C-alpha positions as a printed Julia matrix, in Angstrom:
248×3 Matrix{Float64}:
  15.42   -1.48  -24.78
  13.73    0.84  -22.33
  13.61   -0.42  -18.76
  11.48    0.17  -15.68
  12.3    -0.52  -12.05
   9.26   -1.0    -9.82
  10.75   -0.24   -6.42
   9.09   -1.07   -3.12
  10.05    1.7    -0.68
   8.46    0.42    2.52
   5.52    1.53    4.59
   6.69    5.02    5.48
   9.92    4.87    7.46
  12.92    5.93    5.32
  14.9     3.2     7.08
  12.62    0.61    5.47
  14.43    1.12    2.17
  16.5    -1.99    1.38
  20.01   -1.93   -0.05
  18.61   -3.39   -3.26
  16.04   -0.6    -3.51
  18.67    2.07   -2.83
  20.83    0.65   -5.65
  17.83    0.64   -8.0
  17.12    4.3    -7.21
  20.78    5.15   -7.86
  20.61    3.4   -11.24
  17.48    5.2   -12.49
  17.61    7.96  -15.09
  14.02    9.2   -14.78
  11.5     8.9   -11.95
   7.73    8.99  -12.32
   5.89   10.32   -9.27
   2.11   10.0    -9.36
   0.64   12.69   -7.12
  -2.46   11.78   -5.11
  -3.31   15.37   -4.26
  -2.63   17.92   -1.55
  -4.14   15.8     1.23
  -1.5    13.14    0.65
   1.47   15.45    0.06
   3.47   13.62    2.74
   3.35   10.44    0.63
   4.94   12.31   -2.27
   7.36   13.96    0.15
   8.89   10.65    1.19
   9.49    9.73   -2.43
  11.25   13.04   -3.1
  13.38   12.55    0.02
  14.43    9.04   -1.03
  15.35   10.19   -4.52
  17.38   13.08   -3.11
  19.17   10.74   -0.71
  19.93    7.87   -3.1
  19.54    9.14   -6.68
  22.59    9.88   -8.8
  22.67   12.98  -10.96
  21.83   13.66  -13.62
  18.29   12.36  -13.17
  14.87   13.76  -13.96
  11.6    13.64  -12.05
   8.33   13.52  -13.99
   5.12   14.15  -12.05
   1.56   13.2   -12.99
  -1.77   13.49  -11.2
  -3.39   10.24  -10.12
  -6.75    9.69  -11.87
  -9.8    10.08   -9.66
 -11.68    6.87   -8.86
 -15.47    6.84   -8.74
 -15.98    5.82   -5.11
 -19.77    6.09   -5.4
 -20.06    3.6    -8.26
 -22.36    0.65   -7.59
 -19.97   -1.73   -9.37
 -16.83   -1.53   -7.22
 -14.7    -3.89   -9.32
 -15.54   -2.1   -12.56
 -14.7     1.27  -10.99
 -11.31    0.0    -9.83
 -10.54   -1.54  -13.22
 -11.43    1.74  -14.95
  -9.15    3.68  -12.59
  -6.34    1.16  -13.13
  -6.64    1.45  -16.91
  -6.35    5.23  -16.7
  -3.32    4.83  -14.45
  -1.85    2.45  -17.07
  -2.13    5.2   -19.69
   0.05    7.41  -17.47
   2.68    4.67  -17.26
   2.46    4.12  -21.02
   3.01    7.8   -21.72
   5.96    7.82  -19.33
   7.65    4.91  -21.12
   6.89    6.24  -24.59
   7.61    9.95  -24.11
  10.03   10.31  -21.2
  12.47    7.42  -21.65
  15.1     7.17  -24.37
  16.3     3.8   -25.58
  18.65    2.31  -23.02
  17.35    4.47  -20.16
  15.83    3.2   -16.93
  12.71    4.7   -15.43
  11.63    4.1   -11.86
   8.31    3.94  -10.05
   8.56    4.18   -6.26
   5.78    2.06   -4.83
   4.49    2.35   -1.27
   5.13   -0.84    0.71
   5.71   -3.91   -1.46
   4.62   -3.89   -5.13
   3.48   -7.51   -4.8
   1.13   -6.93   -1.84
  -2.16   -5.1    -2.37
  -0.97   -2.74   -5.1
  -2.25   -2.14   -8.62
   1.03   -1.16  -10.29
   1.97   -4.56  -11.68
  -1.52   -5.19  -13.05
  -1.51   -1.75  -14.71
   1.82   -2.49  -16.4
   0.22   -5.47  -18.13
  -2.04   -3.01  -19.97
   0.79   -0.89  -21.41
   1.13   -0.93  -25.19
   4.85   -0.2   -25.41
   8.13   -2.05  -25.76
  10.0    -2.21  -22.44
  11.27   -4.62  -19.83
  10.98   -4.28  -16.09
  12.11   -5.62  -12.75
  10.34   -5.6    -9.4
  12.2    -4.74   -6.2
  10.35   -6.03   -3.12
   9.77   -3.74   -0.17
   8.74   -3.92    3.47
   4.95   -4.04    3.48
   2.51   -2.63    6.02
   1.77   -6.26    6.94
   5.35   -6.77    8.08
   5.36   -3.5     9.98
   2.03   -4.28   11.65
   3.16   -7.63   13.02
   6.53   -6.24   14.07
   5.0    -3.29   15.91
   2.54   -5.53   17.76
   5.21   -8.2    18.29
   3.07  -11.04   16.9
   3.62  -13.57   14.14
   1.42  -13.44   11.07
   0.99  -17.2    11.0
   0.28  -19.89   13.57
   1.23  -23.58   13.29
  -1.04  -25.46   10.91
  -3.4   -22.52   10.32
  -4.01  -20.46    7.16
  -4.11  -16.68    6.97
  -6.78  -15.05    4.84
  -5.73  -11.71    3.32
  -8.78   -9.67    2.37
 -10.38   -6.23    2.37
 -12.8    -4.57    4.74
 -15.45   -4.71    2.01
 -15.11   -8.49    1.69
 -14.93   -9.01    5.44
 -18.25   -7.19    5.82
 -19.83   -9.33    3.1
 -18.38  -12.74    4.03
 -17.39  -12.53    7.68
 -14.19  -14.02    9.09
 -13.41  -17.02    6.89
 -10.35  -18.14    8.88
  -9.02  -18.0    12.41
  -6.46  -15.43   11.25
  -7.64  -12.7     8.88
  -5.4    -9.9     7.61
  -7.42   -6.91    6.41
  -6.1    -4.1     4.21
  -7.99   -0.78    4.34
 -11.35   -0.85    6.12
 -13.25    2.42    5.86
 -16.3     0.98    7.62
 -14.58   -0.8    10.55
 -15.98   -4.16    9.47
 -14.02   -5.93   12.22
 -16.88   -5.05   14.59
 -19.03   -7.65   12.86
 -16.5   -10.47   12.96
 -18.19  -12.09   15.94
 -17.08  -12.91   19.46
 -13.74  -14.43   20.28
 -11.47  -12.33   18.07
  -8.47  -10.27   19.11
  -7.49   -7.38   16.83
  -4.06   -5.93   16.11
  -4.75   -2.64   14.33
  -2.41   -0.03   12.9
  -2.63    3.1    10.78
   0.07    5.19    9.05
   2.44    2.35    9.88
   6.1     3.32    9.82
   5.39    7.05    9.82
   5.57    9.65   12.61
   1.74    9.55   12.7
   1.62    5.81   13.4
  -1.31    4.63   15.56
  -1.44    1.18   17.19
  -4.36   -0.37   19.08
  -4.85   -3.99   20.11
  -7.17   -6.04   22.28
 -10.39   -8.07   22.17
 -12.57   -6.66   19.4
 -15.54   -6.09   21.68
 -13.37   -4.01   24.03
 -11.41   -1.84   21.57
 -13.79   -1.46   18.6
 -15.07    1.94   19.72
 -11.54    3.14   20.47
 -10.41    2.18   16.95
 -13.43    3.85   15.35
 -12.77    7.09   17.25
  -9.03    7.07   16.54
  -9.61    6.35   12.85
 -12.22    9.08   12.45
 -10.1    11.68   14.25
  -6.96   10.84   12.26
  -8.75   10.9     8.92
 -10.38   14.23    9.71
  -7.03   15.69   10.74
  -4.93   14.43    7.8
  -7.56   14.06    5.07
  -6.65   10.42    4.41
  -5.85    7.21    6.24
  -4.3     3.85    5.41
  -4.85    1.13    7.98
  -4.19   -2.58    8.29
  -5.17   -5.1    10.93
  -4.96   -8.72   11.93
  -8.01  -10.46   13.37
  -7.05  -13.52   15.41
  -9.51  -15.95   16.93
  -8.68  -16.62   20.57
  -8.02  -20.27   21.46
 -11.16  -21.99   22.72
 -13.6   -19.55   21.12
 -15.76  -19.95   18.06
């Protein structure tokens, strides 16, 4: 049987790699690296570095270009599902054409494969015989709270994990809201009484951290985000919105 290891590699710091993940890299025969383009070459670079550090020869690296997603489509969910299905065809081809029976292929996934990532859903669409395991990784959520020295949860209170798009449409639906990727800085519309813990490029040398009452730091975050995206060509950010006691 062909096998796949879906390996969480952390949020950007090579030291985020767990012992379990390092062992899984060492056990892999073939690696699939999906390239997101020149603007994000540093994302691919970390993967190459981790394979060089922990892989055991002989191994092969297969590279493929990530399908483009229609970011102007009116139907956001349909556009994402179409992109995910095209990504699934890449995985299917990898399993079918690049792995021999008994070999193990590996996908190195940014952060944790179980947190805000499409890899596992795409694997469900593969029409091929294989088995796979998932190796958890340190997510940007864990790095965010560690860097800001705050806990994700508070006693007796839920945390709502959502996107900037949904936050803009629904507002803050809990006293603690964790937002993944917010191109439009939707935190500015959360209302009074919220403190924000914001981070971008978490775990990397380009890491940016800003925190404070939303009304006081919103413009600073907007400016930092715009400058960083213009400079690097891409940005990944995460933040925690926390309602201050006695407000709302």
